[in-house]
C-alpha positions as CSV (number, residue, x, y, z in Angstrom):
1,M,-6.1,29.7,-12.9
2,T,-5.7,31.5,-15.9
3,A,-2.6,31.0,-18.0
4,N,-1.4,34.4,-17.2
5,A,-2.1,34.2,-13.4
6,A,1.0,34.3,-11.0
7,P,1.7,31.0,-9.0
8,L,0.1,30.9,-5.5
9,L,3.7,29.8,-4.0
10,R,7.1,30.6,-5.6
11,L,10.4,29.2,-4.6
12,D,13.2,30.9,-6.4
13,H,16.7,29.3,-6.0
14,V,16.4,28.6,-2.1
15,G,19.0,27.0,-0.2
16,K,19.6,25.9,3.3
17,R,22.6,24.8,5.0
18,F,23.0,23.4,8.7
19,G,26.9,23.6,9.3
20,G,28.6,21.7,6.8
21,L,25.5,20.0,5.4
22,Q,23.4,21.3,2.6
23,A,20.0,20.3,3.2
24,V,18.2,22.0,0.3
25,H,20.3,23.4,-2.8
26,N,19.2,25.9,-5.4
27,L,15.6,24.6,-5.3
28,S,13.2,26.3,-7.6
29,F,9.3,25.5,-8.2
30,D,5.8,27.1,-8.5
31,I,2.4,25.8,-7.0
32,N,-0.7,27.1,-8.9
33,E,-3.8,28.1,-7.0
34,G,-6.4,25.0,-6.7
35,E,-3.7,22.2,-7.5
36,I,-2.2,19.4,-5.6
37,L,1.4,19.3,-5.7
38,G,3.0,16.2,-4.3
39,L,6.4,16.2,-2.9
40,I,8.4,13.0,-3.0
41,G,12.0,11.8,-2.3
42,P,14.0,9.3,-0.4
43,N,14.4,9.7,3.5
44,G,16.8,12.8,4.1
45,A,16.2,14.2,0.8
46,G,15.3,17.6,2.3
47,K,11.3,17.3,2.3
48,S,10.4,18.3,5.9
49,T,13.3,20.9,5.8
50,L,11.5,22.6,2.9
51,F,8.3,22.9,4.8
52,N,10.2,24.6,7.7
53,L,11.5,26.9,5.1
54,I,8.2,27.7,3.6
55,N,6.4,28.2,6.8
56,G,9.1,30.1,8.6
57,V,10.5,27.7,10.9
58,F,14.0,28.3,9.5
59,P,15.0,31.1,7.3
60,P,16.6,30.1,4.1
61,N,20.4,30.9,3.5
62,D,19.9,31.5,-0.4
63,G,17.0,32.5,-2.3
64,R,13.5,34.0,-2.1
65,I,10.0,32.6,-1.1
66,F,7.1,34.4,-2.4
67,F,3.5,33.6,-1.4
68,S,0.4,35.2,-3.0
69,G,3.0,37.7,-4.7
70,I,4.2,38.6,-1.4
71,D,8.1,38.0,-0.3
72,I,7.7,36.1,2.8
73,T,11.3,34.8,2.9
74,G,12.3,34.7,6.7
75,Q,9.2,35.7,8.0
76,P,8.1,34.0,11.4
77,P,5.5,31.1,11.3
78,Y,2.9,33.4,13.0
79,Q,3.1,36.0,10.1
80,V,3.2,33.4,7.4
81,A,0.1,31.9,9.0
82,R,-1.8,35.3,8.7
83,H,-0.8,35.4,4.9
84,G,-3.0,32.1,4.9
85,L,-0.6,29.3,5.0
86,A,-1.2,26.3,7.2
87,R,0.5,23.0,7.8
88,T,0.3,19.6,9.6
89,H,3.4,18.0,11.3
90,Q,4.8,14.4,10.5
91,I,4.8,13.6,14.3
92,V,1.2,14.8,15.5
93,Q,1.3,17.8,17.9
94,P,-2.1,18.0,19.5
95,L,-3.1,20.2,22.7
96,T,-3.5,16.9,24.5
97,N,-5.4,18.3,27.5
98,M,-7.9,20.1,25.4
99,T,-10.7,18.9,23.4
100,V,-11.0,18.3,19.6
101,L,-13.1,21.4,18.9
102,A,-11.0,23.5,21.4
103,N,-7.8,22.3,19.3
104,C,-9.4,23.6,16.1
105,T,-10.6,26.8,17.6
106,V,-7.2,27.7,18.4
107,G,-6.2,27.1,14.9
108,A,-8.8,29.2,13.7
109,C,-7.9,32.0,16.3
110,F,-4.3,32.2,15.2
111,G,-5.0,31.6,11.5
112,R,-5.3,33.8,8.4
113,E,-8.5,35.9,9.5
114,N,-7.3,36.5,13.0
115,L,-10.9,35.6,14.0
116,P,-12.6,36.5,17.5
117,L,-13.3,33.4,19.9
118,H,-17.1,33.1,19.0
119,R,-16.6,33.0,15.3
120,A,-13.3,30.8,15.7
121,R,-15.5,28.4,17.2
122,Q,-18.0,28.3,14.3
123,I,-15.0,27.7,11.7
124,A,-13.5,25.1,13.9
125,L,-16.8,23.2,14.1
126,E,-16.9,23.2,10.2
127,A,-13.3,21.9,10.0
128,V,-14.1,19.2,12.8
129,K,-16.9,17.8,10.5
130,I,-15.1,18.0,7.2
131,A,-12.2,15.9,9.1
132,G,-14.8,13.4,10.2
133,L,-14.5,14.2,13.8
134,D,-17.8,15.6,14.5
135,D,-18.7,12.9,17.0
136,R,-15.6,13.2,18.7
137,R,-15.4,17.1,19.2
138,E,-15.7,17.1,23.0
139,M,-13.2,14.2,23.4
140,L,-9.8,15.2,24.7
141,A,-7.2,14.8,22.1
142,L,-5.2,12.4,24.1
143,Q,-7.8,9.9,23.9
144,L,-7.8,9.8,20.2
145,T,-6.4,6.9,18.2
146,I,-3.3,7.7,15.9
147,A,-5.8,7.9,13.0
148,G,-7.9,10.4,14.9
149,K,-4.7,12.4,15.7
150,K,-4.0,12.5,12.1
151,R,-7.5,13.8,11.5
152,L,-7.2,16.3,14.2
153,E,-3.8,17.7,13.0
154,L,-5.5,18.2,9.4
155,A,-8.9,19.7,10.9
156,R,-6.6,22.3,12.9
157,A,-4.7,23.3,10.1
158,L,-7.8,23.6,8.0
159,A,-9.6,25.8,10.6
160,A,-6.9,28.5,10.1
161,R,-8.7,28.9,6.9
162,P,-5.4,28.8,4.5
163,K,-5.3,29.5,0.8
164,L,-2.2,26.8,0.9
165,L,-2.1,23.8,3.2
166,L,1.2,21.8,3.6
167,L,0.5,18.2,4.6
168,D,3.4,16.2,6.0
169,E,2.8,12.6,5.9
170,V,-0.9,12.7,7.0
171,L,-1.3,9.0,5.6
172,A,1.7,7.5,7.5
173,G,0.7,4.8,10.1
174,L,-2.7,4.6,8.8
175,N,-4.4,1.2,7.7
176,P,-5.9,1.0,4.4
177,T,-9.4,2.0,5.3
178,E,-8.3,5.0,7.2
179,V,-6.1,6.1,4.1
180,E,-9.0,5.9,1.8
181,H,-11.1,7.9,4.2
182,M,-8.1,10.5,4.5
183,I,-7.7,10.6,0.6
184,G,-11.4,11.5,0.5
185,V,-10.8,14.2,3.1
186,I,-7.9,15.8,1.0
187,R,-9.7,15.8,-2.1
188,R,-12.8,17.5,-0.3
189,I,-10.5,20.2,0.9
190,R,-9.0,20.8,-2.6
191,D,-12.7,21.0,-4.0
192,S,-13.4,23.5,-1.3
193,G,-10.7,26.0,-2.8
194,V,-7.6,25.0,-0.7
195,T,-4.4,24.6,-2.7
196,I,-2.4,21.7,-1.3
197,L,1.5,20.7,-1.0
198,M,1.9,17.4,0.3
199,I,4.6,15.0,1.4
200,E,3.9,11.3,1.3
201,H,5.8,8.2,1.1
202,L,2.6,6.2,0.0
203,M,3.1,6.1,-3.8
204,Q,-0.2,4.8,-4.8
205,A,-2.0,7.6,-3.0
206,I,0.2,10.4,-4.0
207,M,0.3,9.6,-7.5
208,S,-3.5,9.5,-7.5
209,L,-4.0,12.7,-5.7
210,S,-1.3,14.9,-7.3
211,D,-1.6,17.1,-10.3
212,R,2.1,17.4,-10.5
213,V,4.9,16.0,-8.5
214,V,8.3,17.4,-7.6
215,V,11.1,14.8,-6.6
216,L,13.8,15.8,-4.3
217,N,17.1,14.0,-3.9
218,F,19.9,15.1,-1.6
219,G,18.1,18.5,-1.3
220,E,18.1,19.1,-5.2
221,K,15.0,18.9,-7.4
222,L,15.7,15.5,-9.3
223,A,12.2,15.8,-11.6
224,E,9.2,17.5,-12.0
225,G,6.0,16.9,-13.8
226,R,2.8,14.8,-13.9
227,P,2.5,11.7,-12.1
228,A,3.0,9.5,-15.1
229,E,5.9,11.4,-16.3
230,V,7.8,11.2,-12.9
231,A,6.9,7.7,-12.5
232,T,9.1,6.9,-15.7
233,H,11.8,9.2,-15.2
234,P,15.1,7.3,-15.1
235,Q,16.8,9.3,-12.6
236,V,13.6,9.2,-10.4
237,I,13.8,5.2,-10.5
238,E,17.5,5.3,-9.9
239,A,17.0,7.3,-6.8
240,Y,14.6,4.8,-5.3
241,L,16.7,1.9,-6.1
242,G,17.8,1.7,-2.7
243,D,14.2,1.1,-1.5
244,P,12.9,-1.8,-3.7
245,K,9.2,-1.5,-2.7
246,L,9.2,2.4,-3.6
247,A,10.7,1.8,-7.0
248,A,8.1,-1.0,-7.8
249,E,5.4,1.3,-6.7
250,L,6.7,4.1,-8.8
251,E,7.2,1.9,-11.9
252,G,3.5,0.4,-11.2
253,H,2.1,4.0,-11.6
254,A,3.9,4.8,-15.0
């Protein structure tokens, strides 16, 4: 991306309220094409709500969201997907009685390119291979392990041929070997030209993967910068003091 190029995603003073709860407040940041931006924060900080605002599950009460220079504020998820934005979910949501390949074919059919079935299947095969599920492509989704379902969630989103991929805790619940494999998959996806915004609580992983990190706390941006800068930010360390393990991990990546 050149210095003068517009960001791929821009949030401009975005806010969301649920009754008396201000879940996201006055939040602004950009994502540049080709980067991995990490989104961290304590539980309840507003991270998943933010994903839901970006991909159209909820409309914001305040502010605007721009993607590829287009104002997508309040557009429904199917329309946002057509612009080239896809996501995974923290709680995996496979079509359990369909095969791995069929799940990904659905993702391709309803993604950015609105593909016909035969072409969607070709794209799905590519996504299945990237996610490391090629040997299980004819297996029913319900037969996969948790790690397999995480990979399937990722493959189905990737089959939509997104410009921007939102990853919601794709490493949660995985053992160290599975985490290492998934990190490799994420890097390959970025190297293929897909920009990534990811929520993750595994600090070692997100600090090593991210070009920049945004920290949320109580729905507001607490800090933003390169991983080393964020890890030594006094307010970030303070926000994590309620979780000594996370605080130690942050300080360990200074």
